[in-house]
C-alpha positions in Angstrom: 117.3 87.9 117.6 120.2 86.9 115.3 119.5 86.7 111.5 121.7 85.2 108.8 120.7 85.4 105.2 123.1 84.4 102.4 126.4 86.4 103.1 124.7 88.9 105.4 124.0 88.8 109.1 122.3 91.0 111.6 120.7 91.4 115.0 117.6 93.0 116.5 117.8 93.9 120.2 114.6 93.8 122.3 114.0 95.0 125.8 110.5 94.3 127.3 109.0 94.0 123.8 110.5 97.3 122.5 113.1 97.4 119.8 116.3 98.9 121.1 118.6 98.5 118.2 119.1 96.7 114.9 122.3 95.9 113.1 122.5 94.7 109.5 125.8 94.7 107.5 127.0 98.3 107.9 123.6 99.6 108.8 122.5 100.5 112.3 119.2 101.5 113.9 116.0 101.9 112.0 117.7 101.6 108.6 119.0 98.2 109.6 115.5 97.1 110.7 114.0 98.2 107.3 116.7 96.3 105.4 116.0 93.1 107.4 112.3 93.3 106.5 113.3 92.4 102.9 114.9 89.1 104.0 112.7 86.3 102.7 115.0 83.3 103.6 117.5 82.8 106.3 118.3 81.4 109.7 117.1 82.9 112.9 118.1 82.3 116.5 117.1 83.9 119.8 119.3 84.4 122.9 116.9 85.1 125.7 119.7 86.1 128.0 121.1 88.9 125.8 121.0 92.4 127.3 120.9 95.3 124.9 123.8 97.8 125.6 121.9 100.9 124.6 118.6 102.1 123.0 119.1 103.4 119.5 115.6 103.0 118.1 113.0 105.2 119.7 110.0 104.4 117.4 107.4 101.8 118.4 107.4 98.4 116.8 104.1 99.3 115.1 105.5 102.5 113.6 108.6 100.7 112.4 106.5 98.0 110.7 104.2 100.5 109.0 107.2 102.6 107.7 109.0 99.4 106.6 106.0 98.2 104.7 105.5 101.6 103.1 109.1 101.5 101.9 108.7 97.9 100.7 105.6 98.9 98.7 107.2 101.9 97.1 110.3 99.9 96.1 108.0 97.5 94.2 106.5 100.2 92.0 
């Protein structure tokens, strides 16, 4: 999944529904995923033929979303 928002761009790599890696600006892995959760406007495209080169993220999608939302909530306080 490729994401472009303003001057930044990133990718989320999936394999069989699992998140393998995320890239956002200079961030990699989980920190990149959490940064992308803050994007509220942008362009998205999906390449169904992309093959992720390596698994960097070990956490489940549910765990990543819960932690990301916790961070989002705490940043708003």
